[in-house]
Phi, psi and omega in degrees: 000163179251150181215156175220147178233157175268186182295342177266012176064034175253143182296132173245344180206139172218130181288166184300329182300330179297319182292323178295322185280323186266332185085355180268149174290136181300323181300330181285341183261337178298131179095355178256159176276161179297319185298322178289313185289328183275334175054051180289132188229347182286147181305317180300318181291322180303316178296317180294326182301320184299317178294320181294317178298322179298321178294319181294315181300323182266010174056046179258145174292154177220153185222135174056044173283122184248140179202160176269126183245143174256018184275068173226146184294334181272001179086356180280157179265160179212153176261137187231144173238128180228153174224148180203160178229143177288153177242134178234147179277188183294339177270002182082011180275134180290129182238355177153198182229153172221138180191192181230158177219157178212152179271118183246025182304312181297323177297315179295317179301320179298318179293321179294324178294320177297316178300315178298319180295322178294316180296321179295319179295320179294322178294318178295322179295319177296319179297318177299317181294319177297322177296313181298318179299316181296310182294321178298320178294318179295323180283337182293326183299304178293331177296318176300323177296313181299315180296316180299312181290325177295323176295319177298320179293318181300322182271358177056043183296332180255017178123163182298144176279343182102264182279146180299328181302326181295321179295320179297317178299317179299319179294322178296317180297317180298313181297316180296318180295320179295318177298315180295320177299318179299320176296318180296322177297320177295316178298318180299315181299311180299315181294324177293318180297311184293328179280355179081021182272353184256120174248141181287135174258091190276146174205177174276112190252134172279108179295329178297318179294320180298313182292318180299318178294321177301315180298316179299315186291333180262002183297325179300313180295317181297316178297321181296326182264005182052045174256129181270126180251123183246124177253116182243087182252139178288156176294151179057042174298129185300154170286166184227136174276114182186186179267111186299317182296319181287327176295320175298317178298318179303309186282333174294316177299317182291317182290320180295321176300313181299316182294317182303318187262018175248129184288167178307135183082001182279179183228146174228132180236146176237124178232156181216148177198161175260126184285172181296330180269007172099356176290154177257121184247136177231126178245133171244116186239135177229166175245044183273210188289339180073173183222137176295144184304324183292345181260357186297324178286326183296319185290349176280339183283148174304135183063017180280104181234136180284126184274075173241163181297327180291314184293324182300338182282351182260147178287168175111160182242007176086040179252335187303313183288326177297316176298315179301317182298319182288323179294316179293328176293325178293338178264017183055028181257193185218142178239120181243143182235125175239126183212147174235124182300128180088354182240329180139179187223145173235118176256122182249126178252128180242120174260133183293153185299334178297340181259358183268127180259104190294323180269119179297145179283147177293151177297147179288133184303134177095354183246001179299135177075007180288000000 
């Protein structure tokens, strides 16, 4: 609809469309101000009204001012968007305003519905994560029992089992139970992080020690696959403010992934540097099977596994990279993946400069040379 006001900001003209939208007679609105006629009452609108009134008092043009109005004959509220320009006579004297208005109730309701749907989805996701965390915890207890008893049988702690095949079966039970427990631990970790149950226990962490420990812990797997792991860290690598346990988990997941998807005789390298802007960068590069560009987003998702004949031959359910992505996110960092199918992959971890401690901490007294 179209509208006009005089120098006292009272309506002098309203088009017929206003009457259709509000249900009020135009004659009843002529001579009233917008604030009185619209009867805006929501807290959000009241705050916006103050800014709008300031524009009007100072004779400034305004565009797309939105507010909730109670100006309908049936008592219902509606959302309105208006724009207007001040009018001046030949002497430059302010004589009023002229502008347009529109009912945006459907537009606002659509936005509110999207917001409600998003909140519902987030609530459902939290409920799912809480359920997974609870179930994973409940399943770990009997699994630990199965693993423990199978280990006792394998070692024949209570006497010989008789046939050698029974010992092999006990070993199979132990291996399968351990593998299942590892998967449950990954699910539990992911669900706890997604549900917001994990808080960082921050300290000044030696990233050099974290990476060195990660290389040692994964050396058995690397040796079994005849994959060579090279760690190329600069001297005096800065400390990092972060959660040491989670950082170790981060790099174990990334390094284990690189080793897993690198064939016999392949190489995996870890390098680190401080960028020009002060960020700390860590690259894990392999010359393994690589990933097609179209699948790079998929592998970040929980249980995201690329369905190719090569990938199907590897164990795992696709949680390691997703967990790593969330851990680096908790440290306000970034995880980037660059890969060429058939040539290899480079995973880059970036820690923001705010978490980098440029001056290395002195060694703790009594531990030098340990």
